[in-house]
KOLBA-321904 format. One line per 2 residues: number of its first residue (from 0); their letters; for each residue x, y, z of N, C-alpha, C, O. Coordinates in steps of 0.2 Angstrom, whole numbers. Layout:
REM KOLBA-321904
NUM = a = X:Y:Z:X:Y:Z:X:Y:Z:X:Y:Z | ...
REM end
This chain:
REM KOLBA-321904
0 = mi = 407:621:471:413:619:476:418:614:472:416:610:469 | 424:617:473:430:612:470:433:608:475:435:610:481
2 = tq = 434:602:473:438:597:479:446:597:476:448:596:471 | 449:599:481:456:598:481:459:592:485:457:590:491
4 = ri = 464:589:482:468:584:485:474:585:487:478:587:483 | 475:585:493:482:587:496:485:581:500:481:578:504
6 = aa = 491:579:500:495:575:504:498:579:510:502:583:509 | 496:576:516:499:580:522:504:575:525:504:569:524
8 = ft = 509:578:529:514:574:532:518:570:527:520:565:528 | 520:574:522:525:571:517:532:570:520:534:572:525
10 = dg = 535:565:516:542:564:518:546:566:513:549:562:509 | 548:573:513:551:577:507:545:578:502:540:581:503
12 = sr = 547:575:495:543:576:490:539:570:489:535:569:484 | 539:564:493:535:559:492:531:557:498:532:560:504
14 = gg = 527:552:497:523:550:503:517:555:505:515:559:501 | 515:554:511:510:559:514:503:555:514:502:551:510
16 = np = 499:558:518:492:554:519:488:559:514:489:566:515 | 485:557:510:480:561:506:473:562:509:470:558:512
18 = ag = 472:569:509:465:572:511:462:575:505:465:577:500 | 455:575:505:451:579:501:450:586:505:450:586:511
20 = vv = 449:591:501:448:598:504:443:601:500:444:602:494 | 437:603:503:432:606:499:430:613:503:426:612:509
22 = ig = 431:619:500:430:624:503:425:629:499:426:630:493 | 420:631:502:414:635:498:412:640:503:414:641:508
24 = et = 406:643:500:403:648:503:399:646:509:399:648:515 | 396:641:508:392:637:514:394:630:514:397:627:509
26 = lp = 393:627:519:394:619:520:388:615:516:382:618:516 | 389:611:512:383:607:510:379:603:516:381:603:522
28 = dr = 374:600:514:370:596:520:375:590:522:380:589:519 | 373:587:527:377:581:529:377:575:524:382:572:523
30 = aa = 371:574:521:371:568:517:376:570:511:380:566:509 | 376:576:508:380:578:502:387:577:504:391:575:500
32 = mq = 389:579:510:396:579:513:398:572:512:402:570:509 | 394:568:516:395:561:517:397:557:510:401:553:509
34 = at = 392:558:505:392:556:499:399:558:495:402:554:491 | 401:564:496:407:567:492:413:563:495:418:560:491
36 = aa = 413:563:502:419:560:505:420:552:503:425:550:502 | 414:548:502:414:542:500:416:542:492:420:537:490
38 = ei = 414:546:489:416:547:482:425:548:481:428:544:477 | 427:553:485:433:554:484:438:548:487:443:547:485
40 = gy = 435:544:492:439:539:495:445:540:499:448:535:502 | 446:545:500:453:546:506:450:544:513:444:544:514
42 = se = 455:544:517:452:542:524:448:547:527:444:546:531 | 449:554:525:445:559:528:445:565:522:450:565:518
44 = ta = 440:568:522:439:575:518:437:580:522:432:579:526 | 440:586:523:438:592:526:434:597:522:436:598:516
46 = fa = 428:599:524:423:604:521:424:610:526:425:609:532 | 425:615:523:426:622:526:421:628:523:421:628:517
48 = ap = 419:632:527:415:638:524:417:643:529:418:642:535 | 417:650:527:417:656:532:411:655:537:406:653:536
50 = dg = 414:657:543:409:658:548:411:664:552:415:663:557 | 409:670:551:412:676:554:419:676:553:422:676:548
52 = da = 423:678:559:430:678:559:434:671:558:440:670:559 | 429:666:557:433:659:557:431:656:552:428:659:547
54 = wr = 433:649:551:430:644:546:426:638:551:428:636:556 | 420:637:548:417:631:551:419:625:546:419:625:540
56 = vr = 421:620:550:425:614:548:422:608:550:420:607:556 | 420:603:546:418:597:546:422:591:543:424:593:537
58 = yf = 422:586:546:427:580:543:423:573:542:420:571:547 | 424:571:535:420:564:535:425:559:532:428:560:527
60 = ap = 425:554:534:428:548:532:422:544:527:417:546:527 | 426:539:523:420:536:518:414:534:521:409:535:518
62 = qa = 414:532:528:409:529:531:405:532:536:400:530:539 | 408:538:539:407:541:545:409:548:546:414:549:542
64 = ev = 406:553:549:408:559:551:413:558:557:411:554:561 | 418:562:558:423:562:563:423:569:566:423:574:562
66 = df = 425:570:572:425:576:575:431:580:573:431:586:572 | 437:577:573:443:580:571:447:575:567:446:569:567
68 = cg = 451:578:563:456:574:559:462:578:558:462:584:555 | 467:576:560:474:580:560:476:581:552:478:586:550
70 = ha = 477:576:549:480:576:542:476:580:537:478:584:533 | 469:580:538:464:584:534:464:591:536:463:596:532
72 = ti = 466:593:543:467:599:545:473:603:542:473:609:541 | 478:598:542:485:601:539:483:603:531:485:608:529
74 = al = 480:598:528:479:599:521:474:606:520:475:610:516 | 470:607:525:465:612:525:469:619:525:469:624:522
76 = ga = 474:619:531:478:624:532:482:627:526:484:633:525 | 485:621:522:489:623:516:484:625:511:486:630:507
78 = al = 478:623:510:474:625:505:471:633:507:471:637:502 | 470:634:513:468:641:514:474:646:513:473:652:511
80 = ar = 480:644:515:486:648:513:486:650:506:487:656:504 | 486:644:502:486:645:495:480:649:492:481:652:487
82 = qe = 475:650:495:469:653:493:469:660:496:468:665:493 | 471:661:503:470:667:506:476:671:508:476:677:510
84 = gs = 482:667:506:488:670:509:490:667:516:486:665:520 | 496:667:516:499:663:522:498:666:528:498:672:528
86 = gr = 496:663:534:493:666:540:490:660:544:490:654:543 | 487:664:550:484:658:554:476:660:553:473:665:553
88 = fa = 473:653:554:466:653:553:462:649:559:464:644:561 | 457:653:561:453:650:567:448:645:563:445:646:559
90 = lr = 448:639:567:443:634:564:438:632:570:440:631:576 | 432:632:567:426:629:573:424:623:571:421:622:566
92 = ln = 426:618:575:425:610:573:417:609:577:414:613:579 | 415:602:577:410:600:580:410:602:587:405:604:590
94 = ha = 415:601:590:416:601:598:422:605:601:423:605:607 | 425:608:596:431:612:598:432:617:594:430:618:588
96 = ei = 437:623:597:439:628:591:447:628:592:450:628:598 | 450:627:586:457:627:586:460:632:581:456:635:578
98 = tv = 466:632:580:469:636:574:474:632:570:477:627:572 | 475:634:564:480:631:560:484:637:556:481:642:555
100 = dg = 490:635:556:495:640:552:497:638:546:499:632:545 | 495:641:540:497:639:533:502:643:531:502:649:532
102 = hh = 507:640:527:511:644:524:512:641:516:514:636:515 | 512:646:511:513:645:505:517:650:501:516:656:502
104 = sa = 522:647:498:526:651:494:530:648:488:529:641:487 | 534:650:485:537:647:479:541:641:481:543:636:477
106 = ne = 544:642:488:549:636:490:547:632:496:550:628:498 | 540:634:498:538:630:504:530:630:504:527:635:501
108 = ws = 527:624:506:520:623:507:519:618:513:522:613:513 | 516:621:518:516:618:524:511:620:528:508:625:527
110 = aa = 509:617:534:504:619:539:506:616:546:509:611:546 | 504:619:551:505:617:558:498:618:562:495:623:562
112 = fr = 495:613:565:488:616:569:490:614:576:495:611:578 | 486:617:580:486:616:587:479:612:589:474:614:586
114 = sp = 480:607:592:475:602:593:470:604:599:472:609:603 | 465:601:599:460:602:603:464:600:610:470:598:609
116 = pt = 461:602:616:465:600:623:465:592:623:462:588:620 | 470:590:626:472:583:627:470:580:634:470:584:639
118 = qt = 468:574:634:467:571:640:468:563:639:468:561:633 | 468:559:644:468:552:644:463:549:649:461:553:653
120 = ra = 462:543:648:457:539:653:460:532:653:464:530:648 | 458:528:657:459:521:658:456:517:652:451:518:650
122 = ls = 461:513:650:459:507:645:457:501:649:462:499:653 | 450:498:648:448:493:653:453:487:651:455:486:646
124 = sa = 453:482:656:458:476:654:453:472:649:456:469:644 | 447:472:650:443:468:644:444:471:638:446:467:633
126 = al = 444:478:636:446:481:630:453:480:627:454:480:621 | 458:480:632:465:480:631:465:473:628:468:472:622
128 = de = 462:467:632:463:460:630:460:459:623:461:454:619 | 455:463:621:451:462:615:456:465:609:457:462:604
130 = il = 459:471:611:464:474:605:470:470:604:472:469:599 | 472:467:609:477:463:608:477:456:604:481:454:601
132 = al = 471:453:605:469:448:602:468:450:594:469:446:589 | 465:455:594:464:458:587:469:457:583:469:455:577
134 = fg = 474:460:585:481:461:582:486:456:583:492:457:581 | 484:451:586:489:445:588:495:446:592:500:444:591
136 = lt = 493:451:597:498:453:601:497:449:609:492:445:609 | 502:450:613:501:447:620:503:453:625:506:458:623
138 = hg = 502:452:631:505:457:636:512:458:636:515:463:637 | 516:452:634:523:452:633:526:456:628:532:457:628
140 = dl = 522:458:623:524:463:618:524:470:620:528:474:617 | 520:471:625:520:479:627:526:482:630:530:478:634
142 = de = 527:489:629:532:492:632:530:495:639:526:500:639 | 532:493:644:530:495:650:531:502:652:529:505:657
144 = ri = 535:506:648:536:513:649:530:517:647:530:523:649 | 526:514:643:520:518:640:515:513:641:513:510:636
146 = pp = 511:513:647:506:508:647:500:510:643:499:516:642 | 496:505:641:490:506:637:486:511:640:485:511:646
148 = vi = 482:514:636:478:520:639:473:522:633:474:521:627 | 468:526:635:464:529:629:467:537:629:465:540:633
150 = ah = 470:539:624:472:546:623:467:549:619:463:546:614 | 466:556:620:461:560:617:464:567:616:467:570:620
152 = ag = 463:569:608:465:576:607:459:577:601:461:578:595 | 453:577:602:448:577:598:444:571:597:438:572:595
154 = md = 447:565:596:444:559:595:448:554:600:453:556:603 | 445:549:602:449:544:606:453:539:602:451:537:597
156 = hp = 459:537:605:464:533:602:467:529:607:470:532:611 | 465:522:607:469:518:612:476:517:610:477:515:604
158 = vi = 481:519:615:488:519:613:491:512:615:490:511:621 | 493:509:611:497:502:612:504:502:610:506:502:604
160 = al = 508:503:616:516:503:614:519:497:614:517:493:618 | 523:495:609:526:488:608:534:489:609:537:494:607
162 = re = 536:484:611:544:483:614:548:483:607:554:486:607 | 545:480:602:549:478:596:547:481:591:541:480:589
164 = rg = 551:485:586:549:487:580:546:482:575:541:483:571 | 549:476:575:547:470:571:540:467:572:537:465:568
166 = rl = 538:468:579:530:466:579:526:472:577:520:471:574 | 528:477:577:523:483:574:523:482:567:518:482:564
168 = aa = 529:480:563:529:480:556:525:474:553:522:473:548 | 524:469:558:520:463:556:513:463:558:509:458:557
170 = ia = 511:468:560:503:469:562:498:468:556:499:471:551 | 493:464:558:488:463:552:482:461:557:483:459:562
172 = ye = 476:462:554:470:461:558:464:459:554:465:461:548 | 458:457:556:452:455:552:448:462:553:446:464:558
174 = fs = 447:465:546:444:471:546:437:471:550:436:476:553 | 433:466:548:426:468:550:426:466:559:421:469:562
176 = rg = 431:463:561:431:462:569:434:468:571:431:471:576 | 439:472:568:441:478:571:436:484:571:436:488:576
178 = qt = 432:484:565:427:489:564:421:488:569:419:493:572 | 420:482:571:415:480:576:416:483:583:413:487:586
180 = la = 423:482:585:427:484:591:427:492:590:426:495:595 | 430:495:586:430:502:585:424:506:586:423:511:589
182 = qr = 418:504:582:412:507:583:409:506:589:406:511:591 | 410:500:592:406:500:599:410:504:604:406:507:608
184 = er = 416:505:604:420:509:609:420:515:607:422:520:611 | 419:517:600:421:524:598:428:526:597:430:531:599
186 = fc = 432:521:595:440:522:595:440:524:587:439:521:582 | 443:530:587:444:533:580:449:529:576:447:526:571
188 = tf = 455:528:579:460:524:576:463:521:582:462:523:588 | 467:514:581:471:511:586:478:514:584:481:512:579
190 = al = 481:517:590:487:519:589:493:514:592:494:513:598 | 495:511:587:500:506:589:507:509:587:508:512:582
192 = ih = 511:509:592:518:514:591:524:509:595:523:504:598 | 529:511:593:536:509:595:540:516:596:542:520:591
194 = ae = 543:516:602:548:521:603:555:519:602:558:515:606 | 558:520:596:566:518:594:570:523:599:574:520:603
196 = tp = 569:529:600:573:534:604:568:537:608:562:536:607 | 570:542:613:565:547:616:561:551:612:556:554:613
198 = el = 565:553:605:563:558:600:560:554:595:557:558:591 | 561:548:593:559:545:587:554:539:588:556:534:591
200 = fh = 548:540:586:543:535:586:541:532:579:541:535:574 | 539:526:579:536:523:573:528:522:575:526:520:581
202 = ar = 524:523:570:517:522:571:513:518:566:516:518:561 | 509:514:567:503:512:563:497:514:566:495:513:572
204 = np = 492:516:561:485:517:564:480:514:560:478:517:556 | 478:507:562:472:505:559:466:510:560:465:514:565
206 = fp = 461:511:555:456:515:555:449:512:553:445:515:549 | 448:506:556:442:503:554:436:507:555:431:506:551
208 = fg = 435:511:561:430:516:563:427:520:556:421:521:555 | 432:522:552:430:526:546:429:522:540:427:525:535
210 = gv = 430:516:540:430:511:534:437:511:531:437:508:526 | 442:512:534:448:512:531:453:507:536:453:507:542
212 = ye = 456:502:531:461:498:535:466:501:539:468:498:544 | 469:505:536:475:508:540:476:515:536:475:515:530
214 = dp = 477:520:541:479:526:540:487:528:539:491:526:543 | 489:531:534:496:531:533:500:536:538:505:535:540
216 = at = 496:542:540:498:547:544:492:549:548:487:550:545 | 493:550:554:487:552:558:488:557:563:489:556:569
218 = ga = 487:563:562:489:570:566:485:569:572:488:570:577 | 478:568:572:474:567:578:478:563:583:478:565:589
220 = aa = 480:557:581:482:552:585:489:554:588:491:553:594 | 493:558:584:500:560:585:499:565:591:503:566:595
222 = aa = 494:569:590:493:575:596:490:571:602:491:574:608 | 486:566:602:484:563:608:490:559:611:490:559:617
224 = la = 494:556:607:500:553:610:505:557:614:507:556:619 | 506:564:610:510:569:614:507:571:620:510:571:625
226 = gy = 500:572:620:497:573:626:499:569:632:500:570:638 | 498:562:629:499:556:634:507:556:637:508:555:643
228 = lr = 512:558:632:518:558:633:520:563:639:524:562:644 | 517:569:637:517:575:642:515:573:649:519:574:654
230 = el = 509:570:650:507:567:656:512:562:660:513:562:666 | 515:557:656:520:553:658:527:557:660:531:553:663
232 = gw = 528:563:658:534:566:660:540:563:655:546:562:657 | 538:562:648:543:558:644:549:562:643:548:568:641
234 = aa = 555:559:643:560:563:643:564:564:636:569:561:635 | 560:568:632:562:569:625:565:576:626:563:581:629
236 = eg = 571:577:622:575:583:621:572:587:615:576:587:610 | 566:590:615:564:594:610:558:591:608:555:586:611
238 = pi = 556:593:601:550:589:598:551:582:597:557:580:596 | 546:578:596:547:571:593:544:570:586:540:574:583
240 = ti = 548:566:583:546:564:576:544:557:576:547:552:579 | 537:557:572:534:550:572:534:549:564:532:553:560
242 = rq = 537:543:563:537:540:556:531:535:556:530:530:560 | 527:536:551:521:532:550:521:530:542:524:533:538
244 = ge = 517:525:541:516:524:534:522:520:531:521:518:525 | 526:519:534:533:516:530:531:508:530:533:505:525
246 = dm = 527:505:533:525:497:532:520:497:528:518:491:526 | 517:503:525:512:502:519:515:504:513:511:505:508
248 = gv = 522:506:513:524:509:507:523:516:506:523:518:500 | 521:519:511:518:527:510:522:531:516:519:533:520
250 = pc = 528:532:515:532:535:521:529:542:523:528:547:518 | 527:544:529:526:550:531:529:551:538:532:547:541
252 = cl = 529:558:539:534:561:544:530:566:548:527:571:545 | 529:565:554:525:570:558:529:574:563:534:570:566
254 = qv = 529:580:565:533:583:570:528:586:575:524:591:573 | 529:584:581:526:585:586:529:588:593:534:586:595
256 = dl = 526:594:595:530:597:601:527:594:607:521:592:607 | 531:594:612:528:591:619:528:597:624:527:595:630
258 = dg = 529:603:622:530:608:627:522:610:629:517:608:626 | 522:614:634:515:615:636:513:612:643:517:607:645
260 = av = 508:614:646:506:610:652:501:605:650:499:604:645 | 501:600:655:497:594:654:490:596:653:487:601:656
262 = ga = 487:593:648:481:594:645:480:600:640:475:601:636 | 486:603:639:485:609:634:485:606:627:487:600:626
264 = pv = 483:611:622:484:608:615:491:607:613:496:609:615 | 491:603:607:498:600:605:499:604:598:494:605:594
266 = rv = 505:605:597:506:608:589:510:602:585:515:599:587 | 507:601:580:508:596:575:509:599:568:505:603:566
268 = ss = 515:598:565:517:602:559:520:597:554:523:592:555 | 518:600:547:521:595:542:521:599:535:519:605:534
270 = sv = 525:596:530:525:599:523:519:595:520:516:591:523 | 517:598:514:511:595:510:513:595:503:518:599:501
272 = rs = 510:592:499:511:592:491:504:591:489:499:589:492 | 503:593:482:497:593:479:497:586:475:502:584:472
274 = ie = 490:582:475:490:577:472:485:578:466:480:580:466 | 488:576:460:484:576:454:478:572:454:478:566:455
276 = a = 473:575:452:466:571:452:466:565:447:461:561:447
REM end
């Protein structure tokens, strides 16, 4: 099995969130996949093997398996397009079935996935207070237009919307404390966001659950956020753009559609680039 290294959600020819992609005849055992993901060291690695008319896919962070990962799905779709030809690929995940469209040509390399169904549930006041304390925030920092909630599109992401871009840029936290909270509550990432306009968001996504301080681009969280905005009746004219990774020096750009019924899957798209090993 050959490991490919692909950056998803690139900002033109720069930036992007790197993912490992391993495509083989069959999937290795769980321990081998976990060890490979730890060795690669990216926030996630996608493992895929043919499964009838679809591809069986599992995702591993350096320290844990996750049920869904957006940027690794984009990377996988791009890798399949390069290997199999451009088209739509059906993916069987641990708890969902989704599709990813991959395009590969001399002029373009890109992919777009449709997420698992989206949903939200209440974030308890105790959990909210713990999250705010973790990141040095107060209730006064919150954007009342987007109340805190747990948003889901394959994994759980508490959404914390901030009124000021500067507060988002200044975010820092104690990793061990964040990991304890994330693993206890099963929070995949903390989706910290700021809405500059109805169509333009800035995001940061700490990922201590998977052993990563911060993820530069998080497609699963973007899909979860879009599902939540759709529930709120968010007044965006067309798709939203999420700028992420800028505060890490790794600029990333995610395009997310808000169309469809409440709870329906969300389409997330991006360009990609290859990373030299």
